[in-house]
Backbone bond lengths (Angstrom), bond angles and torsions (degrees), N, CA, C in turn:
res aa  C-N    CA-C-N  psi(-1)  N-CA   C-N-CA  omega(-1)  CA-C   N-CA-C  phi
1 M - - - 1.465 - - 1.537 110.67 -
2 K 1.341 114.46 -46.03 1.470 119.62 -179.43 1.523 109.77 -63.17
3 K 1.360 116.05 -38.52 1.458 119.50 179.17 1.519 110.85 -63.00
4 T 1.332 115.80 -39.54 1.465 119.64 179.14 1.523 111.13 -63.11
5 I 1.344 117.26 -41.27 1.466 121.24 178.82 1.519 111.14 -62.16
6 Y 1.359 115.70 -42.25 1.474 119.61 178.60 1.531 111.49 -62.68
7 N 1.351 114.85 -39.95 1.462 118.89 179.97 1.525 111.14 -63.91
8 I 1.356 115.37 -42.61 1.461 119.80 179.03 1.524 110.75 -63.87
9 L 1.338 116.74 -41.96 1.462 121.12 178.98 1.525 111.38 -63.26
10 G 1.327 115.57 -42.91 1.464 119.42 179.63 1.506 112.02 -64.25
11 L 1.338 116.07 -40.87 1.459 119.78 178.51 1.523 111.36 -64.44
12 S 1.337 116.80 -37.06 1.468 120.92 179.39 1.520 110.88 -65.29
13 L 1.333 116.40 -40.48 1.474 119.69 178.82 1.520 111.24 -65.81
14 I 1.336 116.63 -39.14 1.463 120.16 179.23 1.521 110.36 -63.33
15 L 1.352 115.73 -43.62 1.458 119.81 179.18 1.521 111.32 -64.44
16 L 1.357 116.73 -37.53 1.464 120.82 178.89 1.512 111.34 -64.81
17 F 1.339 117.55 -46.75 1.464 120.74 179.43 1.526 111.02 -64.17
18 T 1.335 116.74 -38.60 1.463 120.62 179.65 1.517 110.83 -63.34
19 A 1.354 116.86 -40.24 1.456 121.30 179.03 1.518 111.08 -65.58
20 C 1.358 116.94 -39.51 1.465 120.92 179.40 1.520 111.30 -65.43
21 E 1.379 115.40 -39.72 1.450 119.03 -179.61 1.527 111.05 -67.58
22 A 1.334 115.60 -32.61 1.450 119.16 -177.91 1.523 112.62 -74.03
23 E 1.359 117.15 -22.93 1.460 120.71 -178.96 1.523 109.79 -74.01
24 E 1.314 118.22 124.05 1.456 123.75 -177.98 1.520 110.86 -102.42
25 F 1.341 114.23 145.50 1.463 119.69 176.06 1.524 109.55 -73.38
26 V 1.295 116.07 128.39 1.457 121.52 178.94 1.523 108.73 -106.44
27 R 1.327 116.08 115.63 1.458 120.85 -179.53 1.529 109.82 -71.94
28 P 1.332 116.83 131.06 1.467 118.64 -179.26 1.526 111.27 -64.69
29 I 1.315 115.56 146.36 1.459 121.83 178.25 1.528 108.88 -86.21
30 M 1.343 116.44 127.76 1.460 121.20 -178.99 1.515 110.17 -109.42
31 D 1.320 115.58 149.53 1.454 119.89 169.83 1.522 108.96 -68.95
32 L 1.305 116.93 147.76 1.463 121.53 177.89 1.524 109.11 -82.19
33 E 1.331 115.64 120.93 1.462 121.45 -177.25 1.521 109.69 -130.84
34 L 1.327 116.92 132.55 1.456 123.09 179.42 1.521 110.54 -105.04
35 V 1.324 116.06 157.03 1.458 120.39 177.40 1.525 110.58 -64.50
36 S 1.328 117.10 -35.67 1.461 121.19 179.00 1.525 109.66 -141.26
37 N 1.320 115.86 145.87 1.461 121.12 177.32 1.526 112.36 -113.91
38 E 1.346 116.71 9.91 1.461 121.99 177.90 1.522 109.35 -139.74
39 V 1.318 116.39 138.57 1.463 121.88 177.50 1.525 108.24 -137.83
40 Y 1.331 116.37 132.54 1.461 122.55 176.39 1.522 108.25 -116.20
41 L 1.324 116.42 122.45 1.457 121.88 -178.54 1.524 109.97 -117.25
42 N 1.328 114.95 150.42 1.456 120.73 -178.11 1.524 109.25 -129.64
43 L 1.317 115.92 116.66 1.458 120.94 -177.23 1.523 113.09 -77.07
44 I 1.320 116.86 4.48 1.457 120.48 179.12 1.527 110.91 -61.62
45 S 1.347 116.88 -23.96 1.461 120.83 177.35 1.515 109.18 -156.03
46 T 1.333 116.05 154.52 1.467 120.34 179.62 1.520 111.10 -64.37
47 E 1.354 117.68 -28.64 1.463 120.40 -177.96 1.525 112.03 -67.55
48 L 1.330 116.70 -24.71 1.463 120.63 -177.11 1.526 112.25 -107.85
49 A 1.334 117.09 1.79 1.465 120.72 -174.59 1.518 113.36 -93.44
50 S 1.329 118.33 2.74 1.458 120.16 178.15 1.522 109.97 -140.13
51 A 1.318 115.40 160.20 1.464 121.02 -179.70 1.518 108.43 -156.35
52 T 1.333 116.00 160.63 1.462 121.25 176.24 1.522 109.74 -119.63
53 V 1.324 115.22 143.51 1.459 122.29 176.32 1.524 107.82 -126.74
54 H 1.338 116.72 129.89 1.460 121.82 -178.43 1.531 110.86 -96.73
55 V 1.324 115.17 147.06 1.462 120.50 171.93 1.520 108.47 -79.67
56 R 1.332 116.46 126.16 1.460 120.69 178.92 1.529 111.06 -86.26
57 N 1.311 117.08 -47.07 1.462 122.70 177.97 1.517 108.82 -139.51
58 G 1.328 116.24 145.80 1.455 119.95 178.23 1.511 110.68 176.93
59 N 1.331 115.65 -170.85 1.460 121.31 -173.53 1.527 112.99 -119.38
60 G 1.349 116.45 24.59 1.453 121.49 176.60 1.519 112.88 74.87
61 G 1.338 114.84 176.20 1.459 120.62 177.31 1.505 114.51 59.38
62 Y 1.330 117.77 47.76 1.464 121.28 -172.35 1.528 112.15 -78.81
63 S 1.320 115.40 140.39 1.461 122.31 172.15 1.520 108.23 -128.36
64 V 1.335 116.58 156.04 1.467 120.64 -176.33 1.524 109.40 -130.94
65 E 1.329 115.77 151.43 1.458 121.45 178.88 1.520 109.21 -150.10
66 S 1.338 116.24 136.61 1.461 121.85 178.48 1.522 109.52 -99.45
67 S 1.326 115.50 140.97 1.466 119.83 177.20 1.517 111.53 -72.24
68 D 1.332 117.41 -21.39 1.465 121.23 179.75 1.527 108.83 -154.26
69 E 1.321 116.20 99.45 1.468 120.18 -177.60 1.521 112.86 -73.34
70 N 1.320 117.98 -10.08 1.462 120.01 172.44 1.531 111.00 -73.80
71 I 1.334 116.46 -22.11 1.463 121.62 178.55 1.520 111.12 -96.03
72 A 1.320 117.57 -48.96 1.463 121.20 -177.74 1.516 109.99 -153.80
73 T 1.318 116.22 140.58 1.462 121.91 175.09 1.519 109.57 -110.47
74 A 1.323 115.63 157.91 1.463 121.02 179.21 1.520 109.39 -136.04
75 S 1.325 116.54 144.44 1.460 121.24 178.05 1.521 108.94 -149.41
76 N 1.320 115.15 158.72 1.469 120.22 174.38 1.514 108.65 -149.00
77 E 1.338 115.40 142.80 1.455 121.69 -176.75 1.525 109.77 -127.82
78 G 1.318 115.13 173.59 1.463 119.64 177.64 1.518 111.49 64.32
79 T 1.329 116.48 -122.34 1.464 120.43 179.18 1.521 111.43 -74.88
80 G 1.334 116.69 -10.50 1.454 120.23 179.26 1.499 114.65 80.43
81 A 1.337 118.03 3.06 1.461 121.75 -174.87 1.525 113.09 -86.91
82 V 1.336 118.00 -1.87 1.461 122.56 176.89 1.522 107.87 -120.51
83 I 1.339 115.89 116.79 1.460 121.36 -177.33 1.525 108.79 -100.96
84 T 1.324 116.30 125.10 1.462 121.95 176.27 1.518 109.08 -100.69
85 I 1.334 115.82 125.78 1.460 122.01 -178.65 1.522 108.78 -115.51
86 I 1.332 116.98 130.96 1.461 122.20 -177.93 1.522 108.99 -124.24
87 G 1.337 116.10 126.51 1.450 120.93 177.28 1.512 111.37 -77.68
88 K 1.329 117.05 139.38 1.466 122.63 -179.50 1.522 112.40 -113.87
89 N 1.330 116.51 -46.99 1.459 122.29 -179.48 1.520 109.22 -146.18
90 E 1.326 115.54 162.14 1.456 119.66 179.68 1.529 111.01 -61.62
91 G 1.325 114.86 142.06 1.455 119.56 177.84 1.513 111.04 143.21
92 T 1.315 116.56 -165.48 1.467 122.07 -179.59 1.523 109.75 -126.74
93 A 1.306 115.28 150.07 1.462 121.70 177.52 1.523 108.41 -149.33
94 V 1.306 115.50 162.43 1.464 121.58 177.56 1.528 108.03 -121.95
95 I 1.324 115.52 124.48 1.467 120.96 175.81 1.525 107.70 -96.04
96 T 1.325 117.21 124.72 1.469 121.77 177.97 1.525 109.08 -104.86
97 V 1.318 115.89 125.78 1.464 123.16 178.09 1.519 107.77 -106.99
98 T 1.325 117.32 129.77 1.459 122.49 -178.88 1.524 108.87 -125.72
99 D 1.349 116.54 135.89 1.460 119.06 178.66 1.525 110.51 -99.69
100 A 1.337 116.48 -177.10 1.461 121.82 -173.25 1.515 113.37 -64.87
101 L 1.331 117.73 -20.94 1.459 121.43 -179.47 1.522 112.56 -101.07
102 G 1.326 116.46 9.87 1.455 120.21 176.91 1.512 114.82 84.68
103 K 1.323 118.32 4.81 1.462 121.07 175.28 1.523 108.41 -71.77
104 T 1.335 117.75 142.86 1.453 120.89 -177.04 1.526 111.48 -128.82
105 A 1.335 114.32 155.59 1.465 123.20 172.30 1.516 106.77 -146.61
106 T 1.315 116.96 154.54 1.463 120.51 -175.58 1.520 111.58 -123.83
107 I 1.335 114.78 155.09 1.463 122.76 176.02 1.522 107.40 -125.83
108 D 1.320 117.37 119.86 1.462 121.84 175.25 1.524 108.67 -82.32
109 V 1.327 116.59 125.31 1.461 121.55 -176.50 1.526 109.33 -116.47
110 V 1.326 115.83 129.45 1.462 122.19 175.06 1.528 107.41 -117.34
111 V 1.320 116.32 122.29 1.464 121.51 -179.95 1.528 108.18 -113.99
112 S 1.330 116.35 128.38 1.458 120.56 -178.89 1.525 109.87 -136.00
113 V 1.308 115.25 170.27 1.468 121.85 173.06 1.518 106.00 -131.19
114 V 1.306 115.41 86.16 1.464 119.75 -175.73 1.519 110.46 -139.10
115 T 1.307 114.63 147.42 1.458 120.97 168.41 1.520 107.45 -90.78
116 P 1.321 118.49 136.31 1.465 119.12 179.10 1.526 111.26 -55.49
117 T 1.306 115.76 149.97 1.465 121.28 177.10 1.521 111.61 -110.13
118 T 1.317 116.33 -8.63 1.464 121.50 179.62 1.526 109.25 -113.83
119 P 1.330 118.55 128.10 1.463 119.36 178.01 1.526 111.52 -52.68
120 T 1.320 115.93 124.56 1.460 119.53 -175.97 1.519 110.31 -157.49
121 F 1.314 115.27 157.92 1.466 123.46 176.18 1.521 107.45 -133.26
122 T 1.340 116.66 130.57 1.456 121.46 179.75 1.515 110.06 -129.02
123 W 1.331 115.45 133.58 1.463 120.19 176.24 1.529 109.03 -158.30
124 K 1.339 116.83 128.46 1.470 123.41 179.01 1.527 112.25 50.00
125 G 1.301 115.88 43.24 1.451 120.11 177.20 1.514 115.30 81.62
126 Q 1.343 116.77 -5.16 1.459 120.82 178.08 1.524 109.70 -92.30
127 N 1.316 115.98 128.69 1.458 120.64 178.94 1.530 108.60 -114.95
128 V 1.325 116.82 118.99 1.468 122.30 -175.64 1.520 109.10 -114.52
129 R 1.321 117.71 123.49 1.465 123.06 178.29 1.531 109.48 -98.98
130 F 1.330 115.99 142.16 1.464 119.12 -179.42 1.529 111.48 -138.91
131 D 1.328 115.82 28.08 1.463 119.46 -178.93 1.521 111.97 -113.74
132 R 1.314 117.43 21.73 1.462 119.95 -176.58 1.517 110.05 -146.59
133 A 1.328 115.66 161.36 1.466 121.07 179.38 1.522 109.49 -60.41
134 G 1.345 115.54 134.40 1.456 120.44 -179.07 1.505 114.09 82.59
135 G 1.346 116.69 -1.63 1.455 120.40 179.18 1.521 111.26 -83.85
136 A 1.312 115.23 -171.43 1.459 120.39 -178.00 1.525 110.56 -72.40
137 G 1.335 115.52 157.38 1.452 121.53 175.74 1.511 110.73 -100.71
138 L 1.328 116.66 146.04 1.460 121.55 -176.45 1.519 110.18 -123.21
139 T 1.338 115.70 129.65 1.461 122.33 174.78 1.518 107.97 -120.68
140 V 1.340 116.80 126.41 1.459 121.18 -175.06 1.521 109.41 -123.01
141 M 1.335 114.88 128.98 1.460 122.63 173.77 1.525 107.59 -138.66
142 P 1.333 119.01 161.30 1.466 119.56 179.01 1.527 111.57 -56.85
143 G 1.315 116.32 118.04 1.463 120.45 178.67 1.508 114.98 80.54
144 V 1.337 118.20 4.73 1.471 120.97 -179.25 1.524 109.40 -145.24
145 V 1.326 115.89 133.02 1.457 121.81 170.49 1.520 107.35 -131.48
146 V 1.337 115.68 129.40 1.464 121.00 178.10 1.519 108.33 -119.14
147 L 1.312 115.67 121.99 1.457 121.83 178.66 1.521 107.95 -112.39
148 T 1.330 116.88 118.13 1.461 121.60 -178.47 1.521 109.37 -107.99
149 D 1.321 115.63 111.16 1.468 121.51 -177.84 1.526 108.48 -85.75
150 I 1.336 116.91 92.22 1.464 120.84 -174.50 1.525 111.85 -72.46
151 T 1.320 117.60 -15.50 1.468 119.40 177.66 1.516 111.56 -85.75
152 N 1.324 117.18 -6.77 1.460 121.39 -177.95 1.520 110.16 -126.58
153 A 1.346 115.00 59.88 1.475 122.23 176.05 1.522 112.69 56.17
154 N 1.357 116.65 34.32 1.462 121.49 176.82 1.525 113.61 58.00
155 V 1.319 115.86 37.31 1.463 119.94 173.96 1.525 108.58 -67.39
156 Q 1.331 116.52 134.73 1.460 121.25 -179.07 1.523 110.89 -113.75
157 Y 1.327 114.43 134.79 1.460 122.40 172.13 1.528 106.58 -108.14
158 I 1.321 117.01 121.87 1.457 121.59 -175.60 1.526 109.06 -118.93
159 L 1.328 115.73 114.47 1.460 121.95 175.98 1.524 109.21 -101.08
160 T 1.317 116.50 130.02 1.463 120.72 175.89 1.525 108.95 -132.23
161 W 1.344 116.38 148.20 1.453 120.76 179.36 1.519 109.21 -162.63
162 T 1.308 115.56 170.34 1.460 122.30 178.15 1.523 109.12 -107.09
163 G 1.334 116.63 130.45 1.451 118.98 175.04 1.508 115.69 124.76
164 G 1.338 117.99 -0.01 1.452 120.54 175.00 1.516 113.63 68.14
165 F 1.353 115.44 -157.64 1.457 121.63 -173.34 1.527 113.71 -102.87
166 S 1.309 118.40 14.24 1.455 118.76 174.27 1.527 109.55 -69.88
167 E 1.327 116.11 149.68 1.460 119.39 -177.63 1.525 110.56 -67.79
168 G 1.339 115.32 142.31 1.453 120.44 179.52 1.515 112.11 136.47
169 E 1.322 115.02 -179.96 1.466 120.91 -179.32 1.525 109.92 -85.79
170 K 1.334 116.31 138.33 1.464 122.21 -175.60 1.524 110.97 -113.08
171 T 1.336 115.44 166.10 1.462 121.33 -179.46 1.527 109.93 -120.96
172 G 1.332 114.14 169.26 1.465 121.04 174.84 1.518 114.09 61.43
173 A 1.308 117.53 27.80 1.471 120.37 -175.28 1.522 111.88 -83.00
174 K 1.326 114.68 143.38 1.461 122.09 177.82 1.525 109.18 -142.40
175 I 1.320 115.44 156.91 1.457 120.78 169.76 1.519 108.13 -127.70
176 R 1.338 114.91 128.43 1.468 121.66 177.27 1.519 108.62 -116.66
177 I 1.329 115.01 141.59 1.461 121.31 177.85 1.526 107.52 -125.40
178 I 1.336 116.48 120.26 1.463 120.80 -176.97 1.524 108.87 -137.75
179 G 1.344 114.57 167.47 1.458 120.59 174.03 1.518 112.46 95.70
180 G 1.323 114.64 174.62 1.458 120.60 -179.89 1.513 111.37 64.13
181 D 1.324 116.30 -147.20 1.462 121.91 -179.10 1.516 112.25 -101.52
182 I 1.346 117.70 11.47 1.455 120.03 -176.36 1.525 110.64 -95.39
183 E 1.324 115.03 155.81 1.453 120.24 174.90 1.530 109.37 -72.72
184 P 1.339 118.29 138.04 1.471 119.62 177.60 1.523 110.60 -55.58
185 E 1.324 115.44 141.10 1.463 120.84 -176.74 1.513 108.72 -135.66
186 E 1.338 115.95 138.68 1.461 120.90 177.37 1.513 109.31 -136.28
187 N 1.343 116.58 131.56 1.456 121.84 179.71 1.519 110.22 -128.37
188 D 1.327 116.30 134.19 1.459 120.43 170.08 1.523 108.50 -74.81
189 L 1.313 116.32 136.77 1.456 121.51 179.66 1.522 109.77 -100.67
190 T 1.335 115.72 120.31 1.459 120.18 -178.26 1.521 111.89 -77.46
191 T 1.325 116.18 -23.78 1.465 121.39 177.69 1.517 109.44 -132.96
192 F 1.322 116.28 134.49 1.458 121.52 176.87 1.519 107.08 -150.12
193 K 1.333 116.62 111.08 1.461 121.08 -175.75 1.521 110.79 -126.20
194 V 1.328 115.61 131.23 1.461 121.41 170.37 1.524 106.07 -92.51
195 L 1.326 116.27 105.71 1.460 120.14 -176.51 1.523 112.58 -87.39
196 R 1.326 116.22 -25.01 1.463 119.80 177.32 1.514 108.05 -145.38
197 A 1.325 116.45 137.28 1.461 121.17 179.18 1.520 108.54 -151.24
198 D 1.333 116.19 101.29 1.457 120.58 175.04 1.521 108.93 -152.01
199 T 1.316 116.94 -177.96 1.464 120.12 -175.36 1.525 112.71 -70.81
200 D 1.338 116.56 -16.98 1.460 119.44 -178.51 1.526 113.24 -92.90
201 S 1.318 117.03 -38.53 1.459 118.87 -177.05 1.515 110.82 -158.00
202 N 1.323 114.55 155.05 1.455 122.24 179.29 1.525 108.50 -136.60
203 Y 1.342 115.06 135.17 1.454 119.41 -177.17 1.518 109.43 -134.94
204 I 1.338 115.51 124.38 1.464 122.77 -178.05 1.522 108.71 -126.19
205 V 1.325 116.80 136.18 1.463 121.52 171.71 1.518 108.27 -122.04
206 F 1.336 116.44 148.70 1.458 120.32 -175.62 1.517 110.03 -154.49
207 S 1.343 115.55 162.84 1.455 120.87 -177.26 1.518 109.77 -156.01
208 D 1.344 116.11 148.50 1.471 120.43 172.85 1.522 110.64 -100.81
209 G 1.331 116.90 13.39 1.455 121.55 -178.65 1.513 112.63 98.52
210 T 1.332 115.75 -19.84 1.467 121.36 178.15 1.513 111.21 -123.25
211 N 1.334 116.01 -46.31 1.456 122.01 -178.06 1.523 110.65 -106.08
212 G 1.344 116.14 137.96 1.449 121.01 176.87 1.518 110.80 -105.68
213 G 1.322 116.87 147.94 1.462 121.69 178.57 1.507 110.82 -140.54
214 Q 1.331 115.37 165.99 1.451 120.82 177.80 1.526 110.26 -149.55
215 L 1.317 114.51 152.92 1.457 121.62 176.80 1.520 108.14 -138.65
216 Y 1.316 116.51 123.77 1.459 122.29 176.33 1.522 108.44 -126.99
217 F 1.342 115.73 126.83 1.461 119.36 178.72 1.515 108.80 -147.63
218 T 1.315 116.34 162.61 1.464 122.42 -176.49 1.518 110.57 -121.63
219 D 1.323 114.84 171.03 1.462 122.64 172.14 1.512 113.97 59.44
220 Y 1.336 115.97 41.43 1.465 119.19 172.97 1.514 107.93 -97.12
221 P 1.334 118.35 123.37 1.472 120.51 -176.18 1.516 112.97 -68.54
């Protein structure tokens, strides 16, 4: 009798383990979500004519498609979770991202060829305005521009280069960021171009090979 009970118990354990092994993990299905659904590109320079958008949530196996490749193209490599968008001509396009389960998300792309009309400084996604009360202060000298962001603990952005303010590509350019609670930072700039230089307005674009920036200001003698 006892042997029969042991046999029944053993058979029950075998059936239990077999059932557990047969149960498969089912990965939950996620909505496809991007870090950004809007991109603005400016063909005024190569540094501002492209951008990347990361996938925040999704189900892998991402593919991309542009509604108009004459306006903007899109590509992704590796895991496919980073979409590179490149502007080709002025206009608008929609980039559709699709994951392995058919979930989709879109990116509205606006491509223009314009020089800014409002004094502004952009670097690594930071946009600093200095044309209004309480805004940043600007100091301009030949080969040096210092932007002091007084609303952000007096953080200073210092651009230096060789060649003055004549229009054209410059050498030896660097950007330094100091002040506030941040660690001092210095980057060599692989590209530095003065696209406009006159008594009414000045426009500079620059890049460290990864990040693009721009500076537009007026009333420089």
